[in-house]
C-alpha positions as CSV (number, residue, x, y, z in Angstrom):
1,X,0.1,37.4,-17.5
2,X,-1.9,36.6,-20.8
3,X,-0.7,33.0,-20.1
4,X,-2.0,33.2,-16.4
5,X,-5.2,34.8,-17.4
6,X,-5.9,32.2,-19.9
7,X,-5.5,29.4,-17.5
8,X,-7.4,31.5,-15.0
9,X,-10.5,31.7,-17.8
10,X,-10.0,28.0,-18.5
11,X,-10.2,27.0,-14.8
12,X,-13.4,29.0,-13.9
13,X,-15.0,27.6,-17.3
14,X,-13.8,23.7,-16.1
15,X,-15.5,24.4,-12.6
16,X,-18.6,26.1,-13.9
17,X,-18.9,23.2,-16.2
18,X,-18.3,20.7,-13.6
19,X,-20.9,22.2,-11.3
20,X,-23.8,22.6,-14.0
21,X,-23.1,18.8,-14.7
22,X,-23.1,18.1,-11.0
23,X,-26.3,19.5,-10.9
24,X,-27.6,18.1,-14.2
25,X,-26.8,14.6,-12.6
26,X,-28.9,15.8,-9.3
27,X,-31.7,16.4,-11.1
28,X,-31.7,13.4,-13.2
29,X,-31.3,11.4,-10.3
30,X,-34.5,13.1,-8.7
31,X,-36.6,12.7,-11.2
32,X,-35.7,9.0,-11.9
33,X,-36.6,8.6,-7.9
34,X,-39.8,10.6,-8.6
35,X,-43.1,8.8,-8.4
36,X,-46.0,9.7,-11.6
37,X,-48.8,12.3,-10.7
38,X,-52.1,10.7,-10.6
39,X,-54.5,13.1,-12.5
40,X,-57.4,11.0,-11.1
41,X,-56.7,11.6,-7.7
42,X,-56.7,14.4,-5.1
43,X,-55.6,13.6,-1.1
44,X,-55.6,16.0,1.4
45,X,-55.4,15.7,5.2
46,X,-55.3,17.3,8.6
47,X,-52.8,16.6,11.4
48,X,-53.0,16.9,15.3
49,X,-56.8,18.0,14.9
50,X,-57.9,18.6,18.6
51,X,-61.3,16.6,17.8
52,X,-61.5,12.6,19.5
53,X,-61.0,10.0,16.8
54,X,-64.6,8.5,17.5
55,X,-66.1,11.8,17.4
56,X,-64.2,12.8,14.2
57,X,-65.2,8.8,12.5
58,X,-68.9,9.6,12.8
59,X,-68.5,12.6,10.7
60,X,-66.2,11.0,8.3
61,X,-68.8,7.9,7.9
62,X,-71.2,10.2,6.7
63,X,-69.7,11.4,3.2
64,X,-67.7,8.2,2.4
65,X,-68.8,7.3,-1.0
66,X,-70.8,10.7,-1.8
67,X,-70.3,13.1,-4.4
68,X,-67.8,15.9,-3.5
69,X,-70.4,18.5,-4.0
70,X,-73.0,16.9,-1.8
71,X,-70.1,16.1,0.9
72,X,-69.3,19.6,1.1
73,X,-72.9,20.7,1.9
74,X,-73.1,18.0,4.0
75,X,-70.7,18.8,6.3
76,X,-71.6,22.5,6.3
77,X,-74.6,21.8,8.0
78,X,-73.7,19.3,10.3
79,X,-73.9,20.1,13.8
80,X,-70.8,18.5,15.1
81,X,-67.3,20.5,15.8
82,X,-65.5,17.9,13.6
83,X,-67.6,18.7,10.7
84,X,-65.8,22.1,10.0
85,X,-62.4,20.1,9.8
86,X,-63.4,17.5,7.6
87,X,-65.0,19.9,5.3
88,X,-61.8,21.7,5.2
89,X,-60.0,18.7,4.5
90,X,-62.2,17.7,1.7
91,X,-62.2,21.1,-0.2
92,X,-58.3,20.8,0.0
93,X,-58.7,17.7,-1.8
94,X,-61.0,18.8,-4.6
95,X,-58.7,22.0,-4.9
96,X,-55.6,19.3,-5.2
97,X,-57.2,17.4,-7.7
98,X,-58.3,20.4,-10.1
99,X,-54.7,22.3,-9.8
100,X,-53.0,19.4,-10.9
101,X,-55.2,19.0,-13.8
102,X,-55.1,22.1,-14.7
103,X,-51.0,22.3,-14.8
104,X,-51.3,19.2,-17.1
105,X,-54.2,21.4,-19.5
106,X,-56.9,19.2,-18.6
107,X,-60.6,19.9,-17.6
108,X,-61.7,18.9,-14.5
109,X,-65.8,17.7,-14.3
110,X,-67.0,18.8,-10.7
111,X,-69.9,16.7,-11.0
112,X,-67.8,13.3,-11.9
113,X,-65.6,14.0,-8.2
114,X,-66.4,11.6,-5.4
115,X,-65.0,11.3,-2.0
116,X,-63.1,7.5,-2.5
117,X,-61.7,7.3,0.7
118,X,-62.4,9.0,4.0
119,X,-60.4,7.8,7.4
120,X,-59.5,9.1,10.7
121,X,-56.3,7.9,12.6
122,X,-55.4,8.6,16.4
123,X,-52.8,11.3,17.1
124,X,-50.9,11.7,20.0
125,X,-52.8,12.5,23.4
126,X,-51.7,15.0,25.5
127,X,-51.9,14.3,29.5
128,X,-53.3,16.8,31.8
129,X,-54.1,16.4,35.7
130,X,-57.0,17.9,38.0
131,X,-56.4,17.9,41.7
132,X,-59.2,16.1,43.5
133,X,-60.1,15.3,47.1
134,X,-57.8,14.0,49.6
135,X,-54.5,14.8,47.5
136,X,-55.5,12.7,44.7
137,X,-55.4,13.6,41.0
138,X,-57.1,12.9,38.0
139,X,-56.0,12.4,34.7
140,X,-57.3,14.0,31.7
141,X,-56.9,12.6,28.1
142,X,-56.6,15.4,25.2
143,X,-56.8,13.2,22.3
144,X,-55.9,14.4,18.4
145,X,-57.0,13.0,15.1
146,X,-55.3,12.6,11.8
147,X,-58.2,13.4,9.0
148,X,-57.6,12.2,5.5
149,X,-59.8,12.5,2.2
150,X,-59.5,11.3,-1.3
151,X,-61.3,12.6,-3.8
152,X,-61.3,10.8,-7.5
153,X,-62.8,11.2,-10.8
154,X,-64.0,8.4,-13.1
155,X,-66.7,7.6,-15.5
156,X,-70.4,7.2,-14.1
157,X,-69.9,3.5,-15.0
158,X,-67.1,2.9,-12.8
159,X,-68.8,4.7,-9.6
160,X,-68.5,3.0,-6.6
161,X,-72.0,2.5,-4.8
162,X,-72.7,5.3,-2.3
163,X,-72.5,3.6,1.3
164,X,-74.7,5.0,4.1
165,X,-74.0,5.1,7.7
166,X,-76.5,2.3,8.1
167,X,-75.8,-0.2,5.3
168,X,-72.1,0.3,5.1
169,X,-70.4,-3.2,4.6
170,X,-68.7,-4.5,7.2
171,X,-70.9,-3.0,10.2
172,X,-71.5,-4.9,13.3
173,X,-75.4,-5.2,12.5
174,X,-74.7,-7.0,9.4
175,X,-72.6,-10.0,11.2
176,X,-74.4,-12.8,13.2
177,X,-74.3,-12.3,16.7
178,X,-73.1,-8.8,16.6
179,X,-73.3,-6.3,19.2
180,X,-76.0,-4.1,17.6
181,X,-77.3,-7.2,16.1
182,X,-78.2,-8.6,19.8
183,X,-77.4,-12.1,18.9
184,X,-79.7,-12.5,15.6
185,X,-79.0,-12.7,12.2
186,X,-78.6,-9.9,9.8
187,X,-81.8,-9.9,7.5
188,X,-84.2,-12.1,9.5
189,X,-87.4,-10.4,9.6
190,X,-88.8,-10.6,13.5
191,X,-92.8,-10.9,14.1
192,X,-94.7,-8.2,14.9
193,X,-98.1,-7.6,16.7
194,X,-99.8,-11.1,18.4
195,X,-96.9,-13.1,16.3
196,X,-94.4,-11.8,18.7
197,X,-92.7,-14.5,21.1
198,X,-93.8,-13.8,24.7
199,X,-91.1,-13.5,27.3
200,X,-90.4,-16.2,30.3
201,X,-92.6,-13.9,32.6
202,X,-95.3,-13.6,30.1
203,X,-95.2,-17.7,29.7
204,X,-95.4,-18.1,34.0
205,X,-98.2,-15.9,34.4
206,X,-100.2,-17.5,31.3
207,X,-99.1,-20.8,33.3
208,X,-100.6,-19.4,36.7
209,X,-103.8,-18.4,34.9
210,X,-104.1,-22.0,33.6
211,X,-103.7,-23.8,37.3
212,X,-106.2,-21.4,38.7
């Protein structure tokens, strides 16, 4: 009896050791594949927001490159409906960065935070139908958006320049022949007052006056 109990104890101990060793190997594998934590970036996103991407991008473009505090204040007082979910995403990104740095024992300078990335992706579109005359049906598209914000902490010397909606790089009005540029090169100063070129109708009226 004593030998059987000793064997049972030895078997139980071996099984416990094997289980713990398996768990240790699993933890080591997870740690090997785990990405290093970046303590200078805070990221947050809101998915399936019931706002069209075009309307959400108008709001997100306002705060890209701004200080985090100024961006939150700007979004708080924007009249657009997409400003509320965008503000919540930005506050979540700031809180994520602060939480990561607190766990690592680092202090966070709130004045050094700025919106490094802000973009909106298109989500799935829900289709609805509305009855119309003569047995027809019109389709209603209810679009959704995925809003993503990235907050970064860096020194003032390394700060990115703030891009306002009017002078953001890559806009149509800065390209030659763009839609909003109306075929004119950006930066060309157009004459004003009496120096403006006359239209074809004005030139025709001038010719008629001279012939009379």
